[in-house]
Structure formats: C-alpha cells, structure tokens
C-alpha positions as CSV (number, residue, x, y, z in Angstrom):
1,M,149.2,33.5,37.3
2,K,145.6,33.5,37.2
3,L,143.1,33.3,40.6
4,N,139.9,31.8,39.9
5,L,137.6,33.6,42.5
6,R,134.2,33.2,42.3
7,K,131.4,35.7,42.8
8,K,129.8,35.4,46.2
9,S,126.5,35.6,45.8
10,K,124.4,38.1,47.5
11,G,121.3,37.7,49.9
12,F,120.1,35.7,52.5
13,T,120.2,31.6,52.7
14,L,117.0,29.5,53.3
15,V,117.8,28.4,56.4
16,E,118.7,32.1,57.6
17,I,115.5,33.4,56.5
18,L,113.7,30.2,58.2
19,L,115.7,31.3,61.5
20,V,114.3,35.3,61.6
21,V,110.6,34.2,60.9
22,G,110.6,31.3,63.4
23,F,112.4,34.2,66.0
24,I,109.9,36.7,65.2
25,A,106.9,33.8,65.7
26,L,107.9,32.8,69.1
27,A,108.6,36.7,70.0
28,S,104.8,37.4,69.1
29,I,103.2,34.8,70.8
30,G,105.3,36.1,74.0
31,I,104.2,39.6,73.5
32,Y,100.4,37.8,72.9
33,A,100.4,35.8,76.3
34,V,101.9,39.3,78.0
35,Y,99.5,41.2,76.3
36,N,96.6,38.9,77.6
37,K,97.4,38.8,80.9
38,V,98.0,42.4,81.3
39,T,94.4,43.3,79.3
40,T,92.8,40.4,82.1
41,T,94.4,42.1,84.7
42,S,93.4,46.1,83.9
43,K,90.1,44.8,83.5
44,A,89.7,42.9,87.0
45,N,91.3,46.1,88.6
46,T,88.5,48.3,86.7
47,E,85.7,46.0,88.0
48,N,87.5,46.0,91.4
49,T,87.3,49.9,91.8
50,N,83.7,49.5,89.7
51,L,82.1,47.7,92.4
52,Q,83.8,49.6,95.6
53,T,82.6,53.2,93.6
54,I,78.6,51.7,93.4
55,R,78.9,50.2,96.7
56,A,79.8,53.7,97.9
57,G,77.5,55.6,95.8
58,I,74.7,53.6,96.8
59,K,75.6,54.2,100.6
60,Q,75.5,57.6,100.2
61,L,72.3,58.0,98.1
62,F,70.4,55.9,100.7
63,G,72.6,57.4,103.9
64,N,69.8,58.6,105.8
65,Q,67.3,56.0,104.8
66,Q,66.0,53.1,107.2
67,N,66.4,50.7,104.0
68,Y,67.0,50.3,100.1
69,T,63.5,50.2,99.0
70,G,63.7,50.9,95.2
71,L,66.9,50.2,94.5
72,T,68.1,48.9,91.0
73,E,70.8,49.3,88.5
74,T,68.1,52.3,86.9
75,V,68.2,53.9,90.1
76,V,72.2,53.7,90.6
77,R,72.4,54.7,86.7
78,N,70.4,57.7,87.0
79,A,72.1,59.3,89.6
80,R,75.3,58.9,88.3
81,I,76.7,56.5,90.4
82,S,77.8,53.9,88.2
83,P,81.1,54.8,86.2
84,Q,79.8,55.4,82.4
85,D,81.9,52.3,80.9
86,M,79.1,50.1,82.6
87,H,76.5,51.7,80.8
88,T,74.8,50.2,77.6
89,G,72.5,51.3,75.7
90,G,69.4,50.5,77.4
91,S,69.0,50.6,81.4
92,T,71.6,47.7,82.2
93,L,74.7,47.7,83.7
94,V,77.3,45.4,82.4
95,N,81.0,44.5,83.8
96,A,84.1,44.7,82.4
97,F,83.7,41.3,80.6
98,G,80.5,41.7,79.1
99,G,78.4,40.0,82.0
100,A,75.3,42.0,83.2
101,V,75.2,43.7,86.8
102,T,72.4,43.8,88.8
103,I,71.3,45.2,91.8
104,A,68.7,45.1,94.4
105,P,67.8,45.6,98.0
106,Q,68.4,42.5,100.0
107,A,68.0,41.4,103.8
108,L,71.2,40.3,105.4
109,G,70.2,38.9,108.3
110,A,67.7,41.3,110.5
111,A,69.1,44.2,108.6
112,P,68.1,45.9,105.3
113,G,71.1,45.5,103.0
114,F,71.9,45.3,99.0
115,R,73.4,42.7,96.6
116,I,75.2,43.4,93.5
117,T,75.0,40.8,91.2
118,T,77.8,40.9,88.6
119,N,77.6,37.5,85.9
120,A,80.2,36.2,83.2
121,I,83.1,36.7,85.8
122,P,86.4,34.9,84.3
123,G,87.7,32.2,86.9
124,D,91.1,33.6,86.7
125,V,89.8,37.1,87.6
126,C,87.5,36.1,90.5
127,V,90.2,35.4,92.7
128,K,91.5,38.6,92.3
129,L,87.9,40.4,92.6
130,A,86.8,38.4,95.7
131,S,89.9,39.3,97.7
132,G,89.8,43.2,96.6
133,A,86.2,44.2,96.2
134,G,85.6,41.6,98.6
135,A,87.1,43.0,101.4
136,S,84.9,46.3,101.3
137,F,81.8,44.3,101.2
138,D,79.9,42.4,104.3
139,Q,79.2,39.2,102.4
140,V,80.8,37.5,99.4
141,T,79.2,34.7,97.4
142,I,80.9,32.7,94.3
143,G,78.6,30.1,92.7
144,G,76.2,29.8,95.2
145,T,79.1,29.2,98.0
146,V,79.4,32.1,100.8
147,V,83.4,32.4,101.0
148,K,83.2,35.7,102.9
149,A,80.0,35.5,105.8
150,L,77.8,38.3,107.2
151,G,79.4,39.4,111.0
152,T,82.9,37.6,110.2
153,N,84.6,41.0,109.6
154,T,87.5,39.0,108.3
155,Q,88.8,38.4,104.8
156,V,87.6,36.0,102.2
157,N,88.6,32.4,102.8
158,P,91.2,31.7,99.9
159,V,90.7,27.7,100.1
160,T,86.9,28.4,99.2
161,V,87.9,31.0,97.2
162,T,89.7,28.8,94.8
163,T,87.6,26.1,94.7
164,Q,85.0,28.4,93.6
165,C,86.5,30.4,91.1
166,N,88.0,27.2,89.3
167,A,85.2,27.5,86.5
168,D,85.5,29.4,83.1
169,T,82.9,31.9,84.3
170,V,81.3,32.7,87.2
171,T,78.5,34.9,89.0
172,M,79.7,36.9,92.2
173,L,77.3,38.1,94.6
174,F,78.5,41.1,96.5
175,D,76.4,42.3,99.5
176,S,76.6,45.4,101.8
177,Y,74.6,46.8,104.7
C-alpha cells in the first residue's frame, strides 16, 4: 500500500506575516509615545535646573549691589552663569525648547529685582516648570496672569496654572528680588 504524502510547503502564510507586521507597528507607536514623553520631561527638568542656576548666579554676581542695573542676558552669558546648552551663536540665550530667554532688571513693588522671561514653553511643560522653578522665585507670571504673587511666600496657584498653561506654547516670567 502506498501512502500519498503531500509535501508540506515551507515559509509563512500571508496572514502570519500581516500579524507580525501589525505587532511591530503597534510596538513602534507605543515606543514613540513613551520616547516623546520622556524627552519632554527631560527638557522640562533641564529648563527647571537652568532657571534655578541662572537665579542663583545672578544673586551671587550682584550680591553686594543695591540693584540689578545693567543686568542682561549678555552679562549673564559673559559671567558664565548660564549653562552652555542655552548659548547660541550670538549673545542671546535659548531655552530647551528653542524659545528666547531674556533677563533684565525689574522693580518688584518698591524693591529692585530681576526678571527672567522664557518664551515658547509647551503647555504640557508649563505646569511642571511653574511648580518646579516657580518655588524658587518670588513671582511667577504665565501668559500675563500672575500665578504666584509677590510676598505670598506660597506655591503657585495650581488652578490658575493649569488654566494658563492650556495653550500650545506660553511665555513665562520668573521674578526675583
């Protein structure tokens, strides 16, 4: 008696290949989403550190002065207060998101102070930056609204912060005595 054995074909079926391609596509989308979030969080942490470094450096540089007359981003850069990653080819400073950073004297009530203005901050980073760096500053303003007022010695107002950070990008002002 003779058995009729069919030769089994080698390789994968079209369905198997499509399943593998689908799984790879889903994994790639997931990895991209996580990578984006991690990158944004890292930039937010960098910006938080940069703001606090600049604040401390300015206070040290002008420690014995009665005011901050003449303070600019050029002075901060030349005094090597600003972190290297904020430097561009010119005299301007940029934040981790590519927005311009300006530094100038600013009267805070009756007291002399200074202001660090940082532009083009993404809305999802704004809340983290306001609560992180905002704790070190005496006044914080987002999009024209004060979220931490002078003399309150408190944290930023979370309700106001979330409302003001609702745009795609915002301008944040950090004031210090």
